[in-house]
VOVEXRO-782165 format. One record per residue: x, y, z of N, C-alpha, C in turn; residue in one letter. Coordinates in pm, whole numbers, plus 50000, padded with zeros to 5 digits. Atoms other than C-alpha are relative to their C-alpha. Layout:
N
XYZXYZXYZA ...
END
This chain:
475
500524986749938901966707925943498674997649866X 500994998650047898536710325821500405012549892X 500034988150124898166728925475499455012150015X 500194988249950898256765025507499455004250127X 499274992249824899166767425862500875009349988X 498774986749973901056800225956500485002550124X 499605000949877903026809126249500275013350032X 499374985449939902926838726438500675001950148X 499194999949872904586854626737499235010150097X 500704991449881903106866427077500835004050116X 499315000849857904426877627351499324996250145X 500715011049892901756863227605498714998449937X 502065004750058898726839027517499924993850152X 501275008149882895936832327758499424990349949X 501055009450058894086800227660499074998750114X 501094999849913890876805127800499275015350025X 500224988250009888546832027806499005003350104X 500954999349883886846830028166500235010750087X 499844989249884886976853228473501664997750002X 498714994650023890636842528507500894999749900X 499504997850107891466839328166499955018249934X 499584986650040890256875928074500655008850087X 499514990549938891096890028374501684999150032X 498525002249987894816877028354500625007949855X 500144992450137894676888527974500135019250011X 500194982849975893666926928112500845004850096X 499204994849975895736928728380501594997749938X 498865001650119898866916328145500335012249938X 500154989750088897946942227917500575014550062X 499974992149904897516967128196501765008650022X 498545002149992901276961328267501495000949888X 499045002450119902706961227918500364988449928X 499395011650064902726930127789498525000749906X 500765001750065901286925427464499364983749996X 500355013249958898666898827495498914994449905X 500855010450075896906870927267498774991950089X 500555010849910893946855627417499024994049919X 500635005450067892666825027286498814989050043X 501195004249928888956812627345499154992449907X 500485006650081887226782627165498825002950026X 501244998249984883786791227310499445012850011X 500414992750024882346819027429500795008650121X 499244989549877884326851527625498855002450130X 501044996549851883146853327978500094984450061X 500225012449951883446814928023498984992050016X 500975007049917881316787828235499325016150065X 500064989849864880976818328498498605008949933X 501014987850094879386846828243498904988649910X 500815005850118877606822927991499044991650098X 500675012449978876376790228184499954999050126X 500045003449893876896795728523499805009650113X 500154993049873877556819028808498795010849968X 500994989450050875826850128626498194993849970X 501355000850018872756833828478499324988850138X 500455006449872872166811228809499505009950081X 500544991649895872146838929007498425009349944X 500734993850116869956858228759498184991450039X 501305008750002867236828128790499954999550216X 499974999849859867776824729191499355013550024X 500444988349952867106864729243498324996249956X 500824998750027864266859829040498724991350098X 500965003749917862826830029220499665002950127X 500074993949850863546845729567498775009549998X 501174988250017861386875429427498804992350028X 501255003949996858646854929355499414993650102X 500415011549893858506828829631499975014950143X 500384992649885858686862129884498645009549979X 501484990449981855246874829773499424991850097X 500875001249936853676849729961499985005050175X 499874995549853855636860230296499415021249984X 500244984050020855006897930166498025002750053X 501595001250005851136888830170499824997050167X 500085001449841851546878330537500055010350093X 499434988549878852836909830645499555011949911X 501004989050032850436933630461500095005149887X 499574994250140851846938030106499244991449887X 500865013550058849036917729894500224999249854X 499994999850125849616911929545499164985849940X 501055009950085847186893229309500314997749899X 499635004850140847536871129016501315002350011X 498625002750010851326867529109500394982349922X 499195014850117852626840928788501495002849964X 498755001250093855756831428617499715000049843X 499944997650173855806844728248501364993749957X 498775005550011858416816828168500995006849889X 499094992950144859716834527814500525012050075X 499354985849989860016868228011501454998550093X 499165004349894861756848728273501454996849950X 498865008050096864256829528039500655015649952X 499514988550088864836862627860500835014450071X 498774989849916866066884528172501144992850061X 498985011149969868316852128254500805004149880X 499285000950092869596853127898500505018250007X 499704993150013869646889227917501115005650113X 498924993949885872136894928211501064995749962X 499035007650009874386868728058500565010949844X 499744992350132874306891427717500565013450068X 500204984549940874746927127903501764991750052X 498795003049936878156912428091500864996049911X 498995007150088879776891627837500725015149886X 499524987950090879546922627601501165009450068X 499014994549970881406940927858500894995450003X 498795010649993884046918527905500545003449869X 499314998850120884566919127525500475017849993X 499504985550020884596958527579501045002550078X 498724998249874887306959127867501084993549905X 499195012150056889396931527665500705011149868X 499554989450127889476957127356500425009950080X 499354991849915889706985327581501984998750057X 498835005149947892936968327693500694996649866X 499185004050109894406961227344500034987149991X 500055015849999893706923027393499364993549863X 500635004750092893926906727087499034983949996X 500835016449970891036875927079500184995249875X 500065009550102891316848626879498874987650033X 500685007850000888706822726817500484981649977X 499775010950043889656785626831500314992350111X 499385013349923891026753027012501265000950029X 498565000350025894676757027133500354986950106X 499115011949993897026728627148501265002650019X 498504996250002900606729627262500334986349920X 499315009650098902686713726997501984999950057X 498714997949948906016726927237499885002350118X 500454995349877907186743227533499415011249966X 500494986350016906606775727417499015005149863X 500594998750127904236769627104498904992449996X 500935007850046900536762327015499545002949896X 501184996850117897866755126766499015000849988X 501254993949967895216772426726499244993549825X 501155007250105892036751426518498865006150030X 501084991149993889486777426430499294990749896X 500935007750054886606765726217500284997549866X 500004997950137888036773325892501304996949950X 498634998149988891646775325962500914992550140X 499095001149907894556764826136501475001950026X 498994991449988897146785326284501314991850105X 499125004549833900386782726538500395016050058X 499124988349961901806807626751500965000250139X 498914998449926904956812226912499885010450118X 500014992149873905086825627281500904999250074X 499154997749955907076842927493499844990050189X 500585003149881904976833427810498834995649943X 501465009050009901196813127851499774999450146X 501055003249887898596814128093499074994149954X 501555013350062896316782228083498975003850093X 501204999249920892846789428185499254992349962X 500915006950058891116765128055498294994550086X 501225001149918888576761428343499234984450016X 500335012549965886006730128394498815000749925X 501445002350066883186710428273498914993750074X 500685007849890880326689828446500444988649997X 499775014449995881086658128558499034992049934X 500885008350064879286631228360499584989450116X 500715013849952877196601828543499974991049931X 500025014050121877606566328389498494998349988X 501195001450011873986557928258498815010550002X 501164981750034872716593028212500375007249913X 499784986950098873646607227924499045010849961X 500864986050002872266643927891499594995749857X 500894998950083869676642327619499555015949971X 500154985949985869016679727689498124999149984X 501354999949972865106665627687499704993250137X 500485005849881864636642727949501075000150140X 499074997249907867756641728098501045012249958X 499574987650016869266674428161501255005950051X 498664995949933872436694728265499625012850081X 500074992549890872576723928467499335015749910X 500354993650109872326748128144498334996949986X 501055002250027869286731728077498955008250057X 500854997349936867556741828376500465014650040X 500034982850030869136782428335499355002149921X 500434990950110867466786927990498974994549921X 501315003950094864666765627897498675004650041X 501344992349947861576789527888498904990850096X 500855005949955859656766028094499894999450172X 500195008249846858146757528454499824990050009X 500255012250005858406722928528499064994450103X 501115003749951855726704128664500944992250179X 499045006649862858576677728894501555002749916X 498744998950039861706675628870501134988650101X 498575006249930864606647928970501525010649972X 498604994249983868046665429090500854991050007X 498825011049962871176640929102500975007750064X 498734990149937873656661729336499485007950078X 500214989349889873356675829651501095007350051X 499374990449971875996697329620499595011249929X 500684987050045875836734729562499515005049877X 500784997350117874986735129217498744993150003X 501415009950001872046707829241499185006150111X 500384995249947871156724829546499335016849982X 500144981950041871046762229443498484997249868X 501255002550122869066750629111499094996750002X 501185011949940866786723329249499035010950079X 500854990649884865616750629549499355013249861X 500504986750096865606780429267498254995749903X 501025004650040863256757129061498744997750078X 500965002349899861266748429361499235010750051X 500584987450029860356783029412499355005949918X 500964996050127859046787529082498714994049982X 501245011650029856326759929155500434984949982X 499445011750029858586729129060499554990250106X 499915007549904858006696929276501274995849988X 498975003150042861636690129306500364987550123X 499115012149931863446657329439501304998449985X 498224999250016867376657429527500384988050050X 499295010849955869076626129551501455002650000X 498954996849953872516627729713500664989650048X 499295013549962875406598429731500295003150133X 498875000549889877026612030024498665001350153X 500565001149900875716611330387498965015750053X 500574987949981874706647430379499905006849891X 499564991050095873926674930129500995011850031X 498844986949991876486703330091500824992950060X 499335003549940879216681830219501275009250037X 498924990849979881726701630379499725014550087X 500754989649941879526727630512499924993250169X 500605005249855878856730430908498754993450019X 501375006649976876346707231025499105008650099X 501414991349944874186730231175499245010549918X 500314992050147873976749730858499324991549920X 500385006550082873346717730665498434995250065X 501335007049973870416705630902498845017849975X 500724989550061869306745330884499254997349878X 500094997650095869036741030537498784989249965X 500715013850025867486706230529498395007950015X 501364991349956864606725130731499365006349890X 500834989450135863826752630481499874992049873X 499955007250120864246725330183498544998550033X 500795010749977861686705430354498435008050003X 501154990049992859416737430434499425005549826X 500524994850118859346745130064499694990249883X 500515012950101858226708529938500744992849959X 498625008050089861766697029828500264983450093X 499795009849934862116661029930501614996749958X 498845004649970865526650930004500824987850012X 499635011349971867256616429960501875001749998X 498575002549997870866610030107500434987350018X 499245010649958873276584830135499324988549930X 499945009250087871946565629838500715000049855X 499655002450108873016551929506498875000649891X 500435001550121871646560129179499974989249859X 500645013850051870786526128961500355000449906X 500304999650133869496538928651499305006849971X 501384992850021866496552128469499624994249881X 500895006750152863776541428203499065013249988X 500664995450062861566562328020498444991249987X 501455013250008857576551428107499055013549949X 501324987450040855266571527916500875016949972X 499374983949994856056613727983500894999550104X 499304999049827858086603028311501074991249960X 498425006349982861776594928386499714991050150X 499785011249906862006567028627501164999150043X 498825007649926864866563628814500054994850146X 499695010249936866236535629009500675002950124X 499054996949916867616545529374500134989950142X 499535009549870869336520729662500535003150098X 499234994249898870026527729984500024989450057X 499905014049954871576497030143499614990849891X 500625007150107869496469630042498785000849955X 501204991750047866806490429981499665003749891X 499814993450126865876501129652498285003049946X 501664993850012862566522229517500055006749854X 500264995650119861716540229207499415018750017X 500724985649923861026578029192499855004049846X 500164991850150859416595128894499705012550001X 499794983650005859526630228767499665002649844X 500274996350162858906648528388501455001249959X 498684998750042862656650928400500804998050125X 498755000149897866096645228553501105008449948X 498534992650050869096667228594501044992350103X 499225000949998872356658628638501245010050054X 498854989049945874776678828869500864995050078X 499235007049882877276658829033501345006750001X 498454988150003880316686629009500624998149856X 499194993550144882836696028753501564992050004X 498575010350044886306679628611500575012549980X 499164987350080889186707528517499784992149829X 499775003050171889546708128142501115001249936X 498235003350094893046692428069499654984649922X 500245011850078892036666127820501224996349931X 498984999250041894896650927638500065010249816X 500094992750141893966676227299500535013550039X 499204987049960895426703227531501454995649953X 498485005250022899046684427461500905005750090X 499524993449848900076695927843501764992749984X 498245008050006903196669527769501025006449922X 498964991350108904436690527488500935009450038X 499754986549961904516720127687500654996950114X 499395004349878906026702828012499185005550096X 501044999049957903026706228159499504991350149X 500395010549943902566683528497498554999050079X 501264998149915899376670428668500454993350126X 499565004449814899436661629037498884988550029X 501055011649930897296630529214498485005249987X 501464993949964894466653029246499475005249823X 500385000150147894226655028842499945016650006X 499854982450028894866698228885501404999249941X 499024997750057897526711528722501245004050099X 499384995949885900726715228964500905013549974X 498924988749988902206752629041500175005850104X 499294991449875904026772229260499015011250031X 500684986849929903046801629470499995013649901X 500204991050093903606824229167499514995849884X 500645011750113901406797728935500554998149919X 499055007950129904476786628740499264985649986X 500075011549998903946754028604501154990650013X 499105004650018906626730128564501085007349880X 499724990350098907366750428255500465013250053X 499754984549954908796784928384499105011649921X 500294988550071907296803528081498264994049977X 501005003649994903716785628138499115001950072X 500464998149879901886796728404498254993349998X 501205011250027898366776528512499095008950156X 500574993049905895436796628709498414994050011X 501445003349981891556787828829499884986550000X 500385016149961889936753028811500914992149983X 499075010650076892546736028653501074997050109X 499155005249890894946740628963499484999050160X 500695001449897894386730929324499615011350059X 500764985649939891476751229549498784995649985X 501595005550021887916750329514500265008949881X 500374998850183886446755029142499405015050039X 501054987849995885226796329236500375008249905X 499394984550100885546826128987501085007250072X 498754988549918887136850529252500994992950063X 498525007749998889676823829325501105001049870X 499354997050098890356825528960500015012449982X 499724986350022890346861428953501385005950058X 499244997049933892676865929227501484991149933X 498795008850067895296837029055500275009649874X 499544991250168895096858428714500585009850016X 499304984950021896356888928870501464992050055X 498485008449955899206867929053500964994449866X 498965007050124900316849628719500295013749909X 499994990750090899716878828506501315010450062X 499164992349938901836901628742501544997449998X 498515006250008904936872928748500275000449899X 500164997650150904306874228374500795010949953X 499314983050074904996910528368501385004650069X 498804995349919908246907428607500035006350101X 500124996149843906476915428948500024989850072X 499245008349911907336901829245498744996250098X 501105001149923903866888529321500014987350039X 500245014149964902576856029475498824998450095X 501275007549939899716835829617499975000050113X 499925001949854899186845129962499064999950063X 501084996349956895836844730020499764988850145X 499985007849876895016832130385498674992849992X 501695003649993890836826530318499945002449861X 501004993750119888996824030016498734995950039X 501805001949951885466828830084499234992349923X 500575007350057882916805029989498325003949991X 501804991850008879096813429894498774989249933X 500775009650017876216788929863498685006149978X 501254985749981872986811529705498884989649997X 501315007049944870306791729855499475009550051X 500874991149904867716807330021499414993050141X 498924989649998868716816530292501164995849940X 498785001950056872256822430162500884989150104X 498795004249906875296802230301501355003849953X 498714989250038878646820130312501144993650147X 498625005249917882136806130461501315011550005X 499034994150006885436820630534500924995150107X 499195007249877888206804530725500044983149996X 500255013749936888186773130943498714992750031X 501195000849928885236751631006500584995850138X 500225003949870884656741331363500864987850001X 499585017549990886186704531323501305001249984X 498604993150070888876720831106501085000950119X 498544992049864890136744231438499994991150097X 500065006149891889496718331701501184989249930X 499035009950047891716695431479501255000649999X 499194992050039894266721731446500724998650143X 500044993549895894116736231760499804995650136X 500525005149884892566714332023498925005850087X 501084992449912891066731632322499865012850000X 499374991849953892616760432248498745008549879X 500794996750115889556768932020498475008350073X 501164995749963886406793032072498994999349942X 500744994450142883066793031884498905009050073X 500844991150002880406819331908498795001049889X 501224999450090876896818931766499135012650004X 501234986849996874396850731711498714997249904X 501295001950121870996844131556499345011149909X 500814987150072869236865231310498915002150075X 501514994949972866136863231492500165005350120X 499834987649878867686887331756500665012649914X 499694990250105868936907831478498795009449973X 501254994050013866496939331467499694999049833X 500545000050184866916942731060499684986549949X 500465012250057866436904630998499085002050061X 501535003150020863346906431172498915010949889X 500444990450106862556939730967499544993049857X 500225007550098862886917130686499474986349965X 501025017249987861066888430791500624991049985X 499015008450018864426869530774500874997250134X 499605000249867864916854931122500594987249993X 499245014550048866156822630962501665000749984X 498824996450028870006819431026500835002350107X 499024999449905872866824231253501755004049920X 498315000150012876506835431211500604998250134X 498915006349905879036817731370501315001850023X 498594992650035882446828831448501124989450060X 499325011349963885446804231532501675007050017X 499234992450003888366817431692500834992550126X 498915002949926891556811131909499555004650165X 500104994349832890726810132311500965008550056X 498744994749934893996824632426500265012549907X 499244986050063895296849532169498375011649932X 501244997550091891376854632014500145005149877X 499844993550137892556859731696498444988249909X 501425014750080889346845731443500754992949905X 499905006550062889756819431268499154995149901X 500945001650112886686812431045498635004650054X 501384998150003883246825730997499194995749922X 501045006850067880016809130910498955005049986X 501644989549973876746825530825499234989649891X 501335003050055873606809030712498805008950039X 500974992849992870726833030645500185010149881X 500324989050149869636865830418501115005049991X 498634995150033872766882630250501144996150056X 498765004549952875246859730367501045004849922X 499214994550116876776867130029500805012350024X 499584990249970877556899230125501035004050129X 499684998349887878046898730490501504993150041X 499115003349953880916873030479501585005649929X 498494996850054883566896130284500465009750121X 499124992949900884216915930618500374986550073X 499355010249972884606882130727501764992549975X 498805001350148887236875230466501495012650071X 499224985849995888956911430527500594996350179X 499655002049874888946905330907501234986550041X 499155011449976890796869630906501285004449973X 498864999950011893346882730643500855007850077X 499814986349896893826912730883500744994850133X 499485004049862894526887331192499165009350113X 500714994949870891736903731384499744993950067X 500785010149902890236892431677498805000450044X 501454999149932887156885131875500015014950059X 499854983049936888006921232057499645009149855X 499814994150117888616936931744498115004849924X 501265004050052885096927331598499115007650086X 500884991949881883416936831935499805015050039X 499434988349993885236968631963499175009749861X 500174993950229884276979031543498545003150056X 501224998749991881546998231556499005001349849X 500435001050136878986988631281498355008150032X 501204995750048875657008531153498974993150047X 501355000949946872397003431308498995004949930X 499775012350012870296988131198499974993749915X 499875008350170871696962430972500294989850033X 499725012150001872636929730935501244995950035X 498584998149945876516936931016500154997150138X 499885000449896875826940431357499974987050077X 499695011949874875906905131442501114996750009X 498705000849972879486906031416500545006350130X 499974996349886880036925631711499264992250115X 501055006549863877086907431902500594987050000X 499755016050018878606871231784501285003750062X 499085002149951881716886431921499945003050128X 500534999549850879986894032258500154988150074X 500245020149947879056859432295501084996850036X 499205006249996881896847232269501185007250118X 499624994049879883386871432551498924997250097X 500895007849867880506859732776499105014650029X 500744986549950878946898332763498955001049885X 500604994650130876416897032486498715008350022X 500734992749969873826922032465498304999149985X 501555002250031870586911532283500074988750001X 500735011049980870726877132347500444994950148X 500235007049891869986855532686501084990750007X 499225014149988873056831932786499804995650126X 500115008949897872726802833009501155003850088X 498495002749901875006807933325500124990250097X 499815014549921876926783433502500484990249868X 
END
């Protein structure tokens, strides 16, 4: 035992103060549990501090700036529009500070005790907390593990925050770069790469997979490739990144495509090749009897219990997409089970959003997966943004709503959207799929006019062969 170490007792310990952790702490407290929240960094985790919130603040500002050209063509002329990098950076930082402060107030109002330090299990019901100036122990009745994830590292590209950057550098640096190489064509690389392109940076995206945004519907990938090209973003797919060297004020990255190799030069390179769950050996999972599966995630049941029935795990460290809203949901399940309630994880769909321009959003099955599961009993219908009155008024005619349903029962299986405001539109799809809605339900539900949401009944009518605002080929 460390000299000076003392042991406290706790009803419920939550390890990790990100979206999953703080949500679990608040819900458990609401249900009568006495809660201690342990966080080694900043309350709010990756999402609020260096992920969802600051990235969407930057993306929103870059979208507004990029829209100015389009507004001028439509009669709204703004002269001398330019970026103030310092003010822009302050806006992004301000968004983070406002929200993290709000979360602290919520935790305080819920009487959640916050302990700063790094937790590690020293037994099935005990953790050690290492803080800056002391070490302590907490014996708990129950524990919810919500340690989140960290950026995946790329061999040969150690981040130095000067020439080799990570996503945090792209969010908070008060500078508009002349040019930038982004390694990684997943959603983080595409979101931040295109955001900086809209601010005036010449961006090159390098992706090892055959296509950007793997897993997204092929037609949506093609739409985004076209938009990126129009923005001047250069995209290389199916390539291997071999290494880099510094040449004067430039970073020179060597890439290889089959037997061909070439060098690409820019002022800096950003590495965004995915994320890995925070389940390092320092966490002491073995001491707690928590087991990890072949996918390097914690094995949990439908109630989010680990192999230790008094330890729950949620968020990025358990199977499923690494999304904050998934963590929110799992947090409430775990907290309610820990409080003795009959809760369980029974979500049918987890919607996903990519905040590109235009946005991409999906819920439920993709077309290929639907056909693999259901064979010929699948119908696919599309409705284009260019046929929607509100989209035309907004000057946002690029994109489509794609519905996937069973042909016989007409039950909705999946919805995929690329286009303006897809992030908000997808919620209706998620609810429809959860409720087992059919194509006919969508077609018969009155939607307000003129809105983008009208594309749901319009697409449903396409599936019925009875479209109103587009012309279908006969025969």
